[in-house]
N, C-alpha and C positions, 0 to 999 in steps of 0.2 A: 771660822777663819783663825788659824793659829799663827801667831807672830813669832818668827824664829829668833829675831834679835831681841835684846833687852831694851825696853823703852825708858828713856830718862825723862822723868817728869819733875815738877817742882814740889808737889805735896801729896798727902794722903787722899785728899778728895779727888785728885787727878787719877791716882791709882784705882780708887773705888769706881770711878767712872769707866775706866778702861776695862776693869774686871767684870763690871755689869754688862758692858757691850759685848766683850769677847769671851767671857767665862773665866773663872779662876785658873784653870789649867792651860789656858790658851795665850796668856800674856804675862810676862814678868816685867817688873819695873824697878827702877832705882829712883829714890826721891832725893832731891838735892836740898830740901828744906828751904826753898826759896834762895835768897842771896847768901844764905849761911853755907855756901859751898866750901867744904874744907879740903885740905890737901889729901886727907885720908879718903874722902869720897872720890876725889879726882883720880887717885891711884887705883881705887876699886873699880871705877868706870874704865880705866885704861886696861886693867886686867881682864875685865869682862869683854871689852871690845876686841882684845886679842884672841879670845876664845869663841865667843858667840856673835860678836858685833853688837853695836848699839844704834838706836835711833833717838836723836835728840828731838823731843817734842815738848817745848816749853810754851808758856803762855805768850800770846801776841801783844805784850806790853813792854815797857822799858826794862824792868827787872828780868823778864823772860829773855829779852834780846841780850842782856849782859851775861846771863847764865849760859846761853847758847854760844856766845862768842868765846867765853872762858873755856867751855868744854871743847869746842871745835879747835881752839888754839892748843890746848893741852894734848889733844889727840892728833895734832898735826893735820887736822881736817880729814882724817881717815875714818869717817863714820857716815852714817846716813842722817839726813835732816827731814823732819816732817813739819809742815807749816799749816796753821789754821788762821783764817782771816778773822778780824775782830767782828765782822758782820755775821759771822757764824754763831755768835754768842746769843743765847736765848735771854730775853729781857732780864738783865741782871746788872747790878751796879759793879760787880766784879767781872774782870775780863780774863777768863782762864779756860783751860781745857775742860775742867769740871762743869763749866756752864755752857759748853758748846753742844750743838746738835749731834746726835749719834751718827747720822749720814755724813756730816762734815768730817767728823773724826775718822770714820772708815775711809773716806776719800783721801784725807791727808796721809794716812798710813799706807795707802795704796800707791801714792805718788811721791815716793821718796826722792830726795835730791842728794847727790854726793858732790862735794866740793873738791876741786882739783887745783893744787898750788903749783903744779909744774910749769904751766905756761901762761902767758898773758894773751888772751884771745882778742882783746880790744885795748887800744892805747887810750890814755887820758885825752889826747888830742882828738882822736876819733869820737870819743864819748861826747866831747864838747861840740865838735863840728857838726855832729848829727842831732844836736839838741836833746840828747837823752837825759840831760840834767834838768830840763824844764818840768815843772810840776805835772803837766798833763801826760808827758811821756813816762815819768816816774810812776804815776798812778796806774797807767795801763800795764806796765811791766810788773809792778807789784801785784796787781790783781791776778795776773796770769799765774804767778807762783805762790799766791796766798801770803805774800809778805805784807808788812805794814805799809799802807798807802802813804804814810808820812816818812817813809824811808829817805834818808838824806842822800845827796849825790855821791859822797865819798863811799858810803856803805854799798849803795847800789852799784857803783863802778867795781868795787871789790867783789861783790857777789856775782855780778855778771861774768867777771873773769874766772871766779871759782867754779862756775858751772859751764865754763868754756863756750859761752855764746859769742858768735861773730857779729859784726855790724849788720850783716844781712839778716841774721836770725832776730836781732833786736828790732830792726826795721819792720819786719813782718809782724811782730807783736804790737808795735806802736801803731801800725796802719790797720790793724784789725778793727 
């Protein structure tokens, strides 16, 4: 399986893991060096996104989320996002792409999400009225998209709008 877009990862171990799974010639990566994401790196990612497209595939932890937010914002959300769940991590103290199972990485890169900032698909009032803010609802929604189950209500609301889910779509997920 060749990945057309360039995959944005945090470090060299993530790149090594992807190259081991897909082969050296089938995946290209850009490493952010963790939270040391520089303006030069962001500009390079922007240039690559304009030519080949990028997939943001950061670790499912706090720093990974901050890196993902920074890149998405810089690219005006015009890119792909791949998510891996913390539960996919093989017995390790570190929570990262490099520690995840091969099949979970392949699944994450096959189920890309694009965020759309053009319209609000659900209002804050609807979000609250339907109890989507409650921990059990947040957990079910997060599991569906491999997002962190500890996602806070504000971020969940924002991301649900960015992927254009309606109240009905979200209800179906919560009721599964």
